[in-house]
Legacy VTK file of the C-alpha trace (Angstrom):
# vtk DataFile Version 3.0
C-alpha trace
ASCII
DATASET POLYDATA
POINTS 319 float
4.853 -33.408 -56.100
4.209 -34.899 -53.184
5.324 -33.087 -49.939
4.953 -33.676 -46.111
3.027 -31.195 -44.225
2.862 -30.831 -40.360
-0.232 -30.395 -37.907
0.452 -27.325 -36.622
1.112 -25.789 -40.491
-2.926 -26.433 -41.195
-4.510 -22.906 -40.773
-7.937 -24.158 -41.878
-10.164 -26.821 -42.515
-12.358 -26.728 -45.757
-15.706 -28.431 -46.168
-14.922 -29.374 -49.579
-13.201 -32.943 -50.077
-11.296 -34.661 -52.203
-10.639 -38.460 -52.567
-7.278 -39.102 -53.096
-6.035 -42.378 -54.670
-4.335 -45.004 -52.721
-1.231 -44.680 -54.153
0.425 -41.058 -54.530
3.987 -42.269 -55.731
2.457 -43.065 -59.447
2.785 -40.198 -61.933
-0.954 -40.704 -63.454
-2.170 -40.686 -59.956
-0.386 -37.508 -58.902
-1.697 -35.705 -62.118
-5.434 -36.512 -61.791
-5.121 -35.223 -58.459
-3.888 -32.130 -59.433
-6.634 -31.495 -62.230
-9.045 -32.113 -59.423
-7.344 -29.178 -57.058
-7.298 -26.687 -59.691
-11.025 -27.657 -60.624
-11.778 -26.920 -57.427
-10.099 -23.830 -57.354
-12.148 -22.830 -60.634
-15.533 -23.611 -58.155
-14.485 -21.329 -55.435
-12.556 -18.546 -56.724
-13.356 -16.400 -53.464
-11.756 -19.184 -51.073
-12.545 -22.588 -50.008
-16.274 -23.147 -47.589
-14.681 -23.225 -44.584
-15.903 -26.196 -42.782
-18.901 -25.412 -40.354
-18.472 -27.375 -36.763
-22.530 -26.859 -36.120
-23.808 -27.520 -40.273
-20.966 -29.661 -41.123
-19.912 -31.304 -38.121
-23.562 -32.263 -36.626
-22.030 -30.241 -32.989
-25.295 -29.291 -31.213
-24.046 -27.896 -28.061
-25.320 -24.585 -26.865
-21.963 -23.379 -25.279
-19.856 -24.406 -28.083
-22.169 -22.387 -30.381
-21.246 -19.665 -28.305
-17.888 -19.887 -28.323
-18.168 -20.255 -32.237
-20.547 -16.764 -32.878
-18.018 -15.351 -30.194
-15.255 -15.975 -32.598
-17.047 -15.111 -35.899
-17.846 -11.604 -33.919
-14.205 -11.102 -32.927
-13.269 -11.929 -35.815
-15.219 -9.234 -37.598
-14.376 -6.779 -35.799
-10.362 -7.766 -35.992
-11.097 -7.531 -39.730
-12.904 -4.005 -39.534
-10.435 -2.446 -37.112
-7.547 0.192 -38.787
-4.948 -2.044 -37.045
-5.781 -4.399 -39.246
-5.477 -2.077 -42.368
-3.056 -0.732 -41.998
0.412 -1.088 -43.245
2.396 -1.704 -39.882
-0.274 -3.743 -38.713
2.862 -7.307 -38.194
5.248 -4.436 -36.330
2.111 -2.829 -34.252
1.142 -7.067 -33.710
4.739 -7.624 -32.205
4.768 -4.503 -30.386
1.701 -5.324 -28.292
3.148 -9.037 -28.163
5.762 -8.021 -26.164
3.712 -5.540 -24.021
1.244 -8.373 -23.125
4.564 -10.598 -22.510
5.884 -7.861 -20.203
2.681 -6.989 -18.461
2.433 -10.967 -17.574
6.048 -10.768 -16.882
5.342 -8.421 -13.945
2.196 -10.048 -12.580
4.594 -12.721 -11.940
6.859 -11.024 -10.316
4.206 -9.774 -7.850
2.887 -12.949 -6.956
6.682 -13.981 -6.324
6.851 -11.067 -4.280
3.773 -11.976 -2.268
4.522 -15.221 -2.297
8.309 -13.393 -0.054
6.545 -11.488 1.965
4.338 -13.148 3.747
7.090 -15.601 5.691
8.495 -12.322 6.318
5.331 -10.434 7.564
5.024 -13.326 9.765
8.018 -13.352 10.949
7.480 -9.283 11.556
4.667 -10.409 12.760
5.517 -12.512 15.779
8.741 -9.878 17.061
6.042 -7.635 17.368
3.559 -10.052 19.785
6.873 -10.480 21.595
7.489 -6.688 22.430
4.370 -6.758 23.647
4.387 -9.585 25.732
7.654 -8.297 27.254
6.468 -5.158 28.004
3.267 -6.201 29.259
0.624 -4.985 26.714
-0.307 -8.802 26.642
-0.365 -12.126 28.493
1.755 -15.294 27.322
-1.192 -16.119 25.515
-1.322 -12.919 23.212
-4.277 -11.592 25.063
-4.520 -7.709 25.429
-3.869 -6.816 28.872
-4.690 -3.088 30.624
-2.139 -1.926 29.432
-2.293 -2.882 25.862
-6.323 -1.775 25.967
-5.235 1.631 26.654
-2.465 1.893 24.110
-4.968 0.477 21.485
-6.822 4.408 21.958
-3.294 5.909 20.567
-2.811 5.985 17.115
-1.312 9.565 16.465
1.373 9.121 17.587
4.104 6.170 18.811
1.890 4.146 21.111
4.512 2.395 22.796
6.404 5.292 24.380
3.655 7.649 25.317
1.473 4.398 27.183
4.668 3.648 28.733
5.014 7.263 30.243
1.476 7.405 31.303
1.874 4.120 33.405
4.614 5.334 34.417
3.431 7.963 36.252
5.319 10.792 34.533
2.408 12.282 32.817
0.323 12.186 36.291
3.200 14.680 38.119
2.729 17.417 34.646
1.137 20.376 34.936
-1.285 21.521 31.410
1.650 23.237 30.135
4.568 21.107 30.353
2.553 18.399 29.005
1.450 20.172 26.259
4.750 20.730 25.981
6.103 17.047 25.955
4.002 15.335 23.869
4.678 18.429 21.280
8.004 16.150 20.956
5.757 13.363 19.785
3.699 15.219 16.791
6.433 17.500 15.596
8.187 15.401 12.837
10.875 17.252 11.131
14.548 16.392 11.181
16.243 19.244 13.473
18.608 22.088 11.617
21.388 21.373 13.585
23.326 18.911 15.291
23.754 21.758 18.753
22.218 20.317 22.062
18.769 21.386 21.799
17.627 24.442 24.703
14.911 23.436 26.986
13.606 25.431 29.606
14.173 24.331 32.863
11.077 22.674 34.095
11.002 20.629 31.297
14.397 18.951 31.105
13.473 16.014 33.803
10.901 15.305 31.683
12.329 15.295 28.327
14.926 13.366 29.984
12.324 10.486 31.629
10.851 10.643 27.281
13.974 9.865 26.247
15.148 6.766 28.784
11.387 5.767 28.129
12.202 5.439 24.332
15.474 4.128 24.804
13.668 1.376 26.786
10.978 0.608 24.610
14.132 0.540 21.324
16.482 -1.475 23.541
13.532 -4.401 24.136
12.426 -4.313 20.501
16.243 -4.737 19.646
15.981 -8.074 22.002
13.041 -9.205 19.885
15.002 -9.398 16.903
13.386 -6.013 15.264
14.970 -3.939 13.145
15.509 -1.215 14.591
18.034 1.614 15.828
17.863 2.603 19.547
19.449 5.997 19.200
18.480 7.037 15.674
14.727 6.256 17.323
15.262 7.748 20.624
16.334 11.260 18.413
12.985 10.900 16.690
11.446 12.669 19.394
12.302 16.354 18.306
12.087 19.106 20.999
12.043 22.011 18.926
8.413 22.988 18.948
8.686 22.401 23.404
8.949 25.961 23.992
6.212 26.985 21.240
3.925 24.441 22.725
5.276 25.625 26.185
3.647 29.304 25.686
0.965 27.995 23.174
-0.722 26.648 26.578
0.224 29.785 28.818
-2.383 32.163 26.637
0.454 33.893 24.486
-0.108 35.229 21.308
0.702 33.323 18.107
3.029 36.352 16.531
4.954 36.134 20.016
4.867 32.379 19.895
6.598 32.081 16.333
8.837 34.526 17.239
10.697 31.310 19.765
11.303 28.782 16.792
12.481 29.499 12.934
9.717 26.987 12.235
7.772 28.417 9.552
4.166 29.177 11.041
2.282 26.035 8.636
4.272 24.053 10.601
3.848 25.448 14.198
-0.310 25.226 12.961
-0.417 21.808 12.147
2.078 20.430 15.340
-0.617 21.762 17.243
-4.004 21.019 15.696
-1.905 17.154 16.120
-1.060 17.789 19.103
-5.152 18.056 20.105
-6.203 15.048 18.164
-3.162 13.183 20.334
-4.544 14.796 23.965
-8.056 13.615 22.912
-6.504 9.599 22.280
-4.765 10.325 25.504
-7.772 11.581 27.313
-9.431 8.213 26.212
-6.622 5.871 27.662
-6.264 7.720 30.420
-10.123 6.695 30.656
-9.540 3.483 29.928
-6.544 3.476 32.907
-9.081 4.580 35.223
-6.956 7.342 35.774
-9.760 10.413 35.944
-7.233 13.172 36.771
-4.950 12.309 34.132
-8.433 12.819 31.711
-9.042 15.909 34.024
-5.800 17.554 33.056
-5.491 16.539 29.474
-9.001 17.974 28.989
-7.229 21.052 29.863
-4.621 21.246 28.006
-7.049 20.401 25.263
-8.967 23.533 26.310
-6.324 25.583 26.475
-4.610 24.986 22.748
-7.728 25.389 20.899
-7.786 28.869 20.312
-6.808 31.887 18.133
-5.432 31.478 14.642
-4.131 27.718 14.836
-8.032 26.281 15.900
-10.117 28.855 13.096
-12.599 27.109 10.124
-10.666 29.366 7.828
-7.099 31.353 8.037
-8.740 34.191 5.718
-11.332 34.987 8.444
-9.528 33.939 11.589
LINES 1 320
319 0 1 2 3 4 5 6 7 8 9 10 11 12 13 14 15 16 17 18 19 20 21 22 23 24 25 26 27 28 29 30 31 32 33 34 35 36 37 38 39 40 41 42 43 44 45 46 47 48 49 50 51 52 53 54 55 56 57 58 59 60 61 62 63 64 65 66 67 68 69 70 71 72 73 74 75 76 77 78 79 80 81 82 83 84 85 86 87 88 89 90 91 92 93 94 95 96 97 98 99 100 101 102 103 104 105 106 107 108 109 110 111 112 113 114 115 116 117 118 119 120 121 122 123 124 125 126 127 128 129 130 131 132 133 134 135 136 137 138 139 140 141 142 143 144 145 146 147 148 149 150 151 152 153 154 155 156 157 158 159 160 161 162 163 164 165 166 167 168 169 170 171 172 173 174 175 176 177 178 179 180 181 182 183 184 185 186 187 188 189 190 191 192 193 194 195 196 197 198 199 200 201 202 203 204 205 206 207 208 209 210 211 212 213 214 215 216 217 218 219 220 221 222 223 224 225 226 227 228 229 230 231 232 233 234 235 236 237 238 239 240 241 242 243 244 245 246 247 248 249 250 251 252 253 254 255 256 257 258 259 260 261 262 263 264 265 266 267 268 269 270 271 272 273 274 275 276 277 278 279 280 281 282 283 284 285 286 287 288 289 290 291 292 293 294 295 296 297 298 299 300 301 302 303 304 305 306 307 308 309 310 311 312 313 314 315 316 317 318
């Protein structure tokens, strides 16, 4: 019987070749082909020899030869694999194929996300540049101005609000302990435990009010520039709960006495004071860029006052 076969059903080609008659519709012709095929099977009981592209077809390309050798090596590894000899090989291969398909789908989704993020990031960067220009950090051509170069020195806390306070003269008027207390609002990131109004010492109420007004101004400019920002939430992130602690520590109080002023954990207090010292260093650099020598001297005095005791010990076990 003669059956048609699709090309995709061909798995391999043999070097053994049989000449077929021109017309297979006649019964004697088909019978002759059948006898010939049975004779071929008898001669090659271990299977027909496969067609070798190098030896049989005369392909001499070195690149092709390397690919053939690689394919043979991979085939040897596959045949020698334990998975190839296992009873559930087909199920395992199916699971692996599903894994590969899912990995490819994940890569495609990541590429799609990156393609979407690019225009979004460009839009956000355009809005951020608009904010910097409106606040006076850059020129109309997008070049950093004097104010912008000072802001570049600060990265521990909100550089925009802190630079505004620096250039507005708020920081210049503060004594060292007051400056330390005000800057604690920048480094203390823990949310407030209650919604009651914070208790702020009398000499810090004015600076803290100016801080909130400055933060609200920066937030409104950002909102006008189409930045996604909540003005009230932005202002409230400047937490005053450590102001009394920082003020007392800057005036020489003992750590045990300082901890009695707050319910915040001692570790959080130490971490905040260390960040505060780092912020003071950056603020001093910003003041230097600004050319405000008095402010820089005041900031260095603040740093000298807080860098003491257990908060800055190399190890808490030997403090």
